[in-house]
C-alpha positions as CSV (number, residue, x, y, z in Angstrom):
1,M,0.0,0.0,0.0
2,N,1.4,3.4,-1.0
3,T,1.1,6.1,1.6
4,E,1.5,9.9,1.7
5,T,2.6,12.0,4.6
6,V,0.5,15.1,5.7
7,S,2.1,17.5,8.1
8,F,1.3,21.0,9.4
9,E,2.6,23.3,12.0
10,I,0.9,24.0,15.4
11,S,2.1,26.3,18.1
12,Q,3.3,25.0,21.4
13,A,0.7,27.3,23.1
14,I,-2.1,25.3,21.4
15,L,-0.5,22.0,22.4
16,A,-0.2,23.3,26.0
17,S,-3.9,24.5,25.9
18,L,-5.0,21.1,24.7
19,K,-2.7,19.3,27.2
20,V,-1.6,16.8,24.6
21,G,1.6,15.8,23.0
22,T,2.2,15.7,19.2
23,V,1.6,11.9,19.0
24,E,-1.8,12.1,20.8
25,L,-2.8,15.1,18.8
26,A,-2.0,13.4,15.5
27,R,-4.1,10.3,16.7
28,N,-7.0,12.6,17.7
29,I,-6.9,14.5,14.5
30,R,-6.9,11.3,12.4
31,L,-9.9,10.0,14.4
32,L,-11.9,13.3,14.2
33,A,-11.2,13.5,10.4
34,A,-12.2,9.9,9.9
35,I,-15.5,10.5,11.8
36,A,-16.2,13.7,9.8
37,Y,-15.5,11.9,6.5
38,F,-17.7,9.0,7.5
39,R,-20.6,11.3,8.6
40,E,-20.3,13.2,5.3
41,K,-20.4,9.8,3.5
42,K,-17.1,10.5,1.9
43,L,-15.6,7.4,3.4
44,S,-17.2,4.0,4.1
45,L,-17.1,2.5,7.6
46,G,-14.1,0.3,6.7
47,K,-12.1,3.1,5.0
48,A,-12.9,5.5,7.8
49,A,-11.7,3.0,10.3
50,E,-8.5,2.5,8.3
51,F,-8.0,6.3,8.1
52,A,-8.3,6.4,11.9
53,G,-5.7,3.7,12.2
54,M,-8.0,1.1,13.9
55,G,-10.2,-1.9,13.2
56,R,-13.8,-1.6,12.1
57,L,-15.2,-2.9,15.4
58,D,-13.2,-0.4,17.5
59,F,-14.2,2.4,15.2
60,M,-17.9,1.3,15.4
61,D,-17.6,1.3,19.2
62,I,-16.3,4.9,19.1
63,L,-19.1,6.0,16.8
64,S,-21.6,4.4,19.0
65,D,-20.2,6.0,22.1
66,K,-20.5,9.4,20.4
67,G,-24.1,8.7,19.3
68,I,-23.3,8.6,15.6
69,V,-25.6,6.6,13.5
70,L,-23.8,3.7,11.9
71,F,-26.3,2.6,9.3
72,D,-28.5,5.3,7.8
73,Y,-31.5,3.8,6.1
74,D,-34.1,5.9,4.4
75,E,-37.7,4.6,4.6
76,S,-37.7,3.0,1.2
77,M,-34.5,1.0,2.0
78,L,-36.0,-0.1,5.3
79,V,-39.2,-1.3,3.6
80,G,-37.1,-3.3,1.1
81,E,-35.1,-4.9,3.9
82,L,-38.2,-5.8,5.8
83,E,-39.8,-7.3,2.7
84,G,-36.7,-9.4,2.2
85,I,-36.9,-10.7,5.8
86,D,-40.5,-11.6,5.3
87,Q,-39.7,-13.5,2.2
88,L,-36.9,-15.4,4.0
89,N,-39.2,-16.2,6.8
90,S,-41.8,-17.7,4.5
91,I,-39.4,-20.2,3.0
92,P,-40.2,-23.7,4.4
């Protein structure tokens, strides 16, 4: 897998205000960006988890803890899913 490095400058005053080091800040920024891209539907759940540097289940746990909806069904999709379940249940 090919990767790119993204970097930017941040003042020591901001780090001090946040009370974090550069490694923790980088981890937090990756997580927050992954969550934002997932919520905007720019990244799938799996790709957002990869972007955050964690497994899908761990990422799902974080989303759940933050009250973020994991699966966003509109009414027509839900009706279709329920009809499919009914068809499966009617198979002898």
